[in-house]
TORRODO-797000 format. One record per residue (C-alpha): residue in one letter; x, z, y; residue number from 1; chain. Coordinates in steps of 0.02 Angstrom, whole numbers, plus 50000, padded with zeros to 5 digits. Layout:
residues N
<pt resn="A" px="X" pz="Z" py="Y" resi="NUM" chain="A"/>
...
This chain:
residues 210
<pt resn="M" px="54472" pz="55862" py="56982" resi="1" chain="A"/>
<pt resn="K" px="54355" pz="55977" py="56877" resi="2" chain="A"/>
<pt resn="T" px="54196" pz="55912" py="56804" resi="3" chain="A"/>
<pt resn="V" px="54021" pz="55988" py="56796" resi="4" chain="A"/>
<pt resn="H" px="53913" pz="55908" py="56659" resi="5" chain="A"/>
<pt resn="V" px="53731" pz="55897" py="56686" resi="6" chain="A"/>
<pt resn="A" px="53622" pz="55861" py="56535" resi="7" chain="A"/>
<pt resn="A" px="53511" pz="55703" py="56553" resi="8" chain="A"/>
<pt resn="Y" px="53368" pz="55680" py="56431" resi="9" chain="A"/>
<pt resn="D" px="53189" pz="55609" py="56442" resi="10" chain="A"/>
<pt resn="L" px="53069" pz="55709" py="56552" resi="11" chain="A"/>
<pt resn="L" px="53212" pz="55800" py="56648" resi="12" chain="A"/>
<pt resn="A" px="53131" pz="55893" py="56791" resi="13" chain="A"/>
<pt resn="D" px="53213" pz="55807" py="56934" resi="14" chain="A"/>
<pt resn="W" px="53182" pz="55941" py="57074" resi="15" chain="A"/>
<pt resn="E" px="53261" pz="56084" py="56966" resi="16" chain="A"/>
<pt resn="V" px="53446" pz="56020" py="56978" resi="17" chain="A"/>
<pt resn="G" px="53438" pz="55901" py="57127" resi="18" chain="A"/>
<pt resn="A" px="53511" pz="56026" py="57256" resi="19" chain="A"/>
<pt resn="A" px="53644" pz="56084" py="57136" resi="20" chain="A"/>
<pt resn="I" px="53713" pz="55922" py="57084" resi="21" chain="A"/>
<pt resn="A" px="53698" pz="55840" py="57252" resi="22" chain="A"/>
<pt resn="H" px="53792" pz="55968" py="57348" resi="23" chain="A"/>
<pt resn="I" px="53928" pz="55983" py="57211" resi="24" chain="A"/>
<pt resn="N" px="53958" pz="55799" py="57219" resi="25" chain="A"/>
<pt resn="H" px="53942" pz="55755" py="57405" resi="26" chain="A"/>
<pt resn="N" px="53949" pz="55913" py="57513" resi="27" chain="A"/>
<pt resn="V" px="54137" pz="55913" py="57506" resi="28" chain="A"/>
<pt resn="N" px="54170" pz="55965" py="57692" resi="29" chain="A"/>
<pt resn="L" px="54110" pz="56138" py="57649" resi="30" chain="A"/>
<pt resn="Q" px="54204" pz="56172" py="57490" resi="31" chain="A"/>
<pt resn="R" px="54358" pz="56273" py="57480" resi="32" chain="A"/>
<pt resn="E" px="54446" pz="56129" py="57397" resi="33" chain="A"/>
<pt resn="P" px="54362" pz="55970" py="57456" resi="34" chain="A"/>
<pt resn="G" px="54326" pz="55848" py="57311" resi="35" chain="A"/>
<pt resn="S" px="54382" pz="55969" py="57186" resi="36" chain="A"/>
<pt resn="F" px="54222" pz="55948" py="57073" resi="37" chain="A"/>
<pt resn="Q" px="54133" pz="55795" py="57008" resi="38" chain="A"/>
<pt resn="V" px="53964" pz="55785" py="56916" resi="39" chain="A"/>
<pt resn="R" px="53946" pz="55682" py="56760" resi="40" chain="A"/>
<pt resn="T" px="53785" pz="55658" py="56661" resi="41" chain="A"/>
<pt resn="V" px="53780" pz="55682" py="56472" resi="42" chain="A"/>
<pt resn="G" px="53641" pz="55623" py="56364" resi="43" chain="A"/>
<pt resn="P" px="53584" pz="55636" py="56182" resi="44" chain="A"/>
<pt resn="S" px="53670" pz="55464" py="56175" resi="45" chain="A"/>
<pt resn="A" px="53733" pz="55337" py="56297" resi="46" chain="A"/>
<pt resn="E" px="53548" pz="55259" py="56296" resi="47" chain="A"/>
<pt resn="A" px="53452" pz="55269" py="56461" resi="48" chain="A"/>
<pt resn="V" px="53324" pz="55414" py="56485" resi="49" chain="A"/>
<pt resn="T" px="53178" pz="55426" py="56598" resi="50" chain="A"/>
<pt resn="T" px="53159" pz="55582" py="56705" resi="51" chain="A"/>
<pt resn="M" px="52995" pz="55668" py="56745" resi="52" chain="A"/>
<pt resn="G" px="53000" pz="55581" py="56915" resi="53" chain="A"/>
<pt resn="G" px="53010" pz="55414" py="56831" resi="54" chain="A"/>
<pt resn="M" px="53189" pz="55376" py="56876" resi="55" chain="A"/>
<pt resn="R" px="53298" pz="55292" py="56740" resi="56" chain="A"/>
<pt resn="V" px="53461" pz="55373" py="56710" resi="57" chain="A"/>
<pt resn="V" px="53603" pz="55303" py="56605" resi="58" chain="A"/>
<pt resn="P" px="53711" pz="55449" py="56543" resi="59" chain="A"/>
<pt resn="E" px="53891" pz="55427" py="56571" resi="60" chain="A"/>
<pt resn="M" px="53934" pz="55505" py="56404" resi="61" chain="A"/>
<pt resn="A" px="53848" pz="55561" py="56242" resi="62" chain="A"/>
<pt resn="L" px="53835" pz="55738" py="56194" resi="63" chain="A"/>
<pt resn="A" px="53937" pz="55714" py="56038" resi="64" chain="A"/>
<pt resn="D" px="54087" pz="55674" py="56150" resi="65" chain="A"/>
<pt resn="L" px="54069" pz="55834" py="56255" resi="66" chain="A"/>
<pt resn="D" px="54207" pz="55962" py="56229" resi="67" chain="A"/>
<pt resn="P" px="54189" pz="56123" py="56331" resi="68" chain="A"/>
<pt resn="A" px="54376" pz="56116" py="56365" resi="69" chain="A"/>
<pt resn="D" px="54346" pz="55974" py="56479" resi="70" chain="A"/>
<pt resn="S" px="54206" pz="56045" py="56579" resi="71" chain="A"/>
<pt resn="A" px="54188" pz="56173" py="56719" resi="72" chain="A"/>
<pt resn="L" px="54009" pz="56206" py="56681" resi="73" chain="A"/>
<pt resn="L" px="53851" pz="56135" py="56585" resi="74" chain="A"/>
<pt resn="I" px="53690" pz="56122" py="56677" resi="75" chain="A"/>
<pt resn="L" px="53528" pz="56111" py="56572" resi="76" chain="A"/>
<pt resn="P" px="53370" pz="56048" py="56664" resi="77" chain="A"/>
<pt resn="G" px="53202" pz="56089" py="56617" resi="78" chain="A"/>
<pt resn="S" px="53100" pz="55953" py="56516" resi="79" chain="A"/>
<pt resn="A" px="52934" pz="55956" py="56419" resi="80" chain="A"/>
<pt resn="L" px="53041" pz="55911" py="56269" resi="81" chain="A"/>
<pt resn="W" px="53115" pz="56097" py="56260" resi="82" chain="A"/>
<pt resn="D" px="52933" pz="56159" py="56242" resi="83" chain="A"/>
<pt resn="E" px="52896" pz="56036" py="56104" resi="84" chain="A"/>
<pt resn="G" px="53043" pz="56108" py="56005" resi="85" chain="A"/>
<pt resn="G" px="53162" pz="55967" py="56041" resi="86" chain="A"/>
<pt resn="L" px="53337" pz="55962" py="56123" resi="87" chain="A"/>
<pt resn="G" px="53409" pz="56090" py="55995" resi="88" chain="A"/>
<pt resn="E" px="53573" pz="55994" py="56005" resi="89" chain="A"/>
<pt resn="F" px="53594" pz="56044" py="56184" resi="90" chain="A"/>
<pt resn="A" px="53559" pz="56230" py="56149" resi="91" chain="A"/>
<pt resn="A" px="53693" pz="56220" py="56010" resi="92" chain="A"/>
<pt resn="A" px="53805" pz="56142" py="56148" resi="93" chain="A"/>
<pt resn="A" px="53768" pz="56287" py="56260" resi="94" chain="A"/>
<pt resn="R" px="53830" pz="56407" py="56121" resi="95" chain="A"/>
<pt resn="R" px="53992" pz="56313" py="56103" resi="96" chain="A"/>
<pt resn="F" px="54020" pz="56323" py="56285" resi="97" chain="A"/>
<pt resn="L" px="53984" pz="56505" py="56301" resi="98" chain="A"/>
<pt resn="D" px="54091" pz="56547" py="56151" resi="99" chain="A"/>
<pt resn="A" px="54234" pz="56449" py="56234" resi="100" chain="A"/>
<pt resn="G" px="54211" pz="56551" py="56394" resi="101" chain="A"/>
<pt resn="V" px="54132" pz="56402" py="56493" resi="102" chain="A"/>
<pt resn="P" px="53985" pz="56442" py="56603" resi="103" chain="A"/>
<pt resn="V" px="53810" pz="56368" py="56560" resi="104" chain="A"/>
<pt resn="A" px="53667" pz="56355" py="56683" resi="105" chain="A"/>
<pt resn="A" px="53487" pz="56336" py="56618" resi="106" chain="A"/>
<pt resn="I" px="53327" pz="56315" py="56717" resi="107" chain="A"/>
<pt resn="C" px="53142" pz="56317" py="56662" resi="108" chain="A"/>
<pt resn="G" px="53112" pz="56253" py="56486" resi="109" chain="A"/>
<pt resn="A" px="53304" pz="56254" py="56447" resi="110" chain="A"/>
<pt resn="T" px="53290" pz="56448" py="56456" resi="111" chain="A"/>
<pt resn="A" px="53165" pz="56441" py="56315" resi="112" chain="A"/>
<pt resn="G" px="53285" pz="56330" py="56212" resi="113" chain="A"/>
<pt resn="L" px="53420" pz="56458" py="56235" resi="114" chain="A"/>
<pt resn="A" px="53310" pz="56594" py="56192" resi="115" chain="A"/>
<pt resn="R" px="53273" pz="56511" py="56025" resi="116" chain="A"/>
<pt resn="E" px="53459" pz="56492" py="55996" resi="117" chain="A"/>
<pt resn="G" px="53489" pz="56673" py="56018" resi="118" chain="A"/>
<pt resn="L" px="53585" pz="56654" py="56175" resi="119" chain="A"/>
<pt resn="L" px="53482" pz="56769" py="56283" resi="120" chain="A"/>
<pt resn="D" px="53462" pz="56913" py="56161" resi="121" chain="A"/>
<pt resn="D" px="53613" pz="57007" py="56239" resi="122" chain="A"/>
<pt resn="R" px="53627" pz="56927" py="56412" resi="123" chain="A"/>
<pt resn="K" px="53537" pz="56972" py="56570" resi="124" chain="A"/>
<pt resn="H" px="53423" pz="56827" py="56607" resi="125" chain="A"/>
<pt resn="T" px="53262" pz="56759" py="56687" resi="126" chain="A"/>
<pt resn="S" px="53144" pz="56616" py="56671" resi="127" chain="A"/>
<pt resn="G" px="52971" pz="56560" py="56736" resi="128" chain="A"/>
<pt resn="A" px="52892" pz="56721" py="56655" resi="129" chain="A"/>
<pt resn="A" px="52939" pz="56848" py="56534" resi="130" chain="A"/>
<pt resn="E" px="52786" pz="56798" py="56431" resi="131" chain="A"/>
<pt resn="Y" px="52841" pz="56619" py="56421" resi="132" chain="A"/>
<pt resn="L" px="53006" pz="56671" py="56336" resi="133" chain="A"/>
<pt resn="A" px="52921" pz="56798" py="56227" resi="134" chain="A"/>
<pt resn="Y" px="52834" pz="56649" py="56138" resi="135" chain="A"/>
<pt resn="S" px="53008" pz="56597" py="56063" resi="136" chain="A"/>
<pt resn="G" px="53008" pz="56762" py="55969" resi="137" chain="A"/>
<pt resn="Y" px="53179" pz="56805" py="56038" resi="138" chain="A"/>
<pt resn="A" px="53245" pz="56974" py="56042" resi="139" chain="A"/>
<pt resn="G" px="53308" pz="56985" py="56222" resi="140" chain="A"/>
<pt resn="G" px="53141" pz="57044" py="56309" resi="141" chain="A"/>
<pt resn="D" px="53239" pz="57208" py="56372" resi="142" chain="A"/>
<pt resn="S" px="53366" pz="57098" py="56460" resi="143" chain="A"/>
<pt resn="Y" px="53231" pz="56997" py="56557" resi="144" chain="A"/>
<pt resn="V" px="53255" pz="57019" py="56750" resi="145" chain="A"/>
<pt resn="E" px="53120" pz="56978" py="56872" resi="146" chain="A"/>
<pt resn="E" px="53215" pz="56876" py="56993" resi="147" chain="A"/>
<pt resn="A" px="53217" pz="56695" py="57040" resi="148" chain="A"/>
<pt resn="A" px="53389" pz="56663" py="56971" resi="149" chain="A"/>
<pt resn="V" px="53503" pz="56781" py="56867" resi="150" chain="A"/>
<pt resn="T" px="53689" pz="56768" py="56820" resi="151" chain="A"/>
<pt resn="G" px="53731" pz="56858" py="56669" resi="152" chain="A"/>
<pt resn="G" px="53914" pz="56843" py="56629" resi="153" chain="A"/>
<pt resn="D" px="53947" pz="56659" py="56600" resi="154" chain="A"/>
<pt resn="L" px="53760" pz="56618" py="56586" resi="155" chain="A"/>
<pt resn="I" px="53650" pz="56569" py="56739" resi="156" chain="A"/>
<pt resn="T" px="53457" pz="56559" py="56714" resi="157" chain="A"/>
<pt resn="A" px="53314" pz="56514" py="56830" resi="158" chain="A"/>
<pt resn="G" px="53130" pz="56481" py="56837" resi="159" chain="A"/>
<pt resn="P" px="53055" pz="56309" py="56880" resi="160" chain="A"/>
<pt resn="T" px="53014" pz="56357" py="57060" resi="161" chain="A"/>
<pt resn="A" px="53192" pz="56419" py="57106" resi="162" chain="A"/>
<pt resn="P" px="53304" pz="56263" py="57123" resi="163" chain="A"/>
<pt resn="W" px="53385" pz="56328" py="57282" resi="164" chain="A"/>
<pt resn="E" px="53428" pz="56499" py="57191" resi="165" chain="A"/>
<pt resn="F" px="53482" pz="56413" py="57041" resi="166" chain="A"/>
<pt resn="A" px="53604" pz="56309" py="57152" resi="167" chain="A"/>
<pt resn="R" px="53662" pz="56461" py="57240" resi="168" chain="A"/>
<pt resn="E" px="53712" pz="56551" py="57075" resi="169" chain="A"/>
<pt resn="I" px="53795" pz="56394" py="57015" resi="170" chain="A"/>
<pt resn="F" px="53900" pz="56378" py="57170" resi="171" chain="A"/>
<pt resn="A" px="53947" pz="56560" py="57164" resi="172" chain="A"/>
<pt resn="K" px="53999" pz="56539" py="56977" resi="173" chain="A"/>
<pt resn="L" px="54112" pz="56391" py="57029" resi="174" chain="A"/>
<pt resn="D" px="54184" pz="56482" py="57174" resi="175" chain="A"/>
<pt resn="L" px="54130" pz="56329" py="57274" resi="176" chain="A"/>
<pt resn="Y" px="54108" pz="56405" py="57448" resi="177" chain="A"/>
<pt resn="E" px="54169" pz="56559" py="57533" resi="178" chain="A"/>
<pt resn="P" px="54034" pz="56699" py="57527" resi="179" chain="A"/>
<pt resn="H" px="53975" pz="56680" py="57711" resi="180" chain="A"/>
<pt resn="I" px="53966" pz="56485" py="57686" resi="181" chain="A"/>
<pt resn="L" px="53862" pz="56506" py="57530" resi="182" chain="A"/>
<pt resn="D" px="53751" pz="56625" py="57622" resi="183" chain="A"/>
<pt resn="A" px="53729" pz="56505" py="57767" resi="184" chain="A"/>
<pt resn="W" px="53700" pz="56365" py="57649" resi="185" chain="A"/>
<pt resn="Y" px="53556" pz="56455" py="57553" resi="186" chain="A"/>
<pt resn="R" px="53479" pz="56518" py="57723" resi="187" chain="A"/>
<pt resn="L" px="53468" pz="56347" py="57799" resi="188" chain="A"/>
<pt resn="F" px="53408" pz="56242" py="57648" resi="189" chain="A"/>
<pt resn="A" px="53306" pz="56374" py="57555" resi="190" chain="A"/>
<pt resn="K" px="53237" pz="56473" py="57703" resi="191" chain="A"/>
<pt resn="S" px="53246" pz="56349" py="57846" resi="192" chain="A"/>
<pt resn="D" px="53341" pz="56474" py="57949" resi="193" chain="A"/>
<pt resn="A" px="53415" pz="56374" py="58097" resi="194" chain="A"/>
<pt resn="S" px="53535" pz="56511" py="58136" resi="195" chain="A"/>
<pt resn="A" px="53632" pz="56457" py="57980" resi="196" chain="A"/>
<pt resn="F" px="53664" pz="56283" py="58044" resi="197" chain="A"/>
<pt resn="P" px="53802" pz="56324" py="58172" resi="198" chain="A"/>
<pt resn="V" px="53896" pz="56414" py="58028" resi="199" chain="A"/>
<pt resn="L" px="53898" pz="56255" py="57924" resi="200" chain="A"/>
<pt resn="V" px="53946" pz="56146" py="58070" resi="201" chain="A"/>
<pt resn="E" px="54091" pz="56264" py="58116" resi="202" chain="A"/>
<pt resn="Q" px="54152" pz="56253" py="57933" resi="203" chain="A"/>
<pt resn="E" px="54146" pz="56065" py="57932" resi="204" chain="A"/>
<pt resn="A" px="54250" pz="56057" py="58094" resi="205" chain="A"/>
<pt resn="K" px="54375" pz="56171" py="58021" resi="206" chain="A"/>
<pt resn="A" px="54390" pz="56064" py="57865" resi="207" chain="A"/>
<pt resn="A" px="54403" pz="55905" py="57965" resi="208" chain="A"/>
<pt resn="A" px="54545" pz="55988" py="58068" resi="209" chain="A"/>
<pt resn="S" px="54641" pz="56044" py="57921" resi="210" chain="A"/>
């Protein structure tokens, strides 16, 4: 079973990663290989953190013990700590992941952290706004794309109002669903398109019969 690691630090923006991690962990009947991924939380240490929504999370492992070789993808949620210049150790971890060819997905404030780390200078990316990233002083302004979520090689970026698009890009990078299933998933959950529901029901029935 492959592991997707999600960073857990204080003031983590709950809504930005909820769709992605919930469906990776539990929506196994739609996956190409049911149960092929698990999500593990990784914190600055093993000490509990408190999310922006007030939930207490005890990380399953400390960042110092995280090896890109043991991971399928690293997810970095937003947090006010990014804008305060903190969490640099997670930006450095993102560099190690990308250098090793392991994907990284960053949303909201985490994109600014990666910008300061120099990881957006030569990669197609997005964020909440181009002006927001410009404050970092980074050199990647020409690679900014005005989209809800963007995949540039092994790097996925998104703005704070795009949790569904962020999840869609993550699922595509993990090759979690067949393309028509991924499209139906997005249309149902992000767009409330009822016509997508029978597609997902049919896929669940096929998975149950196999």
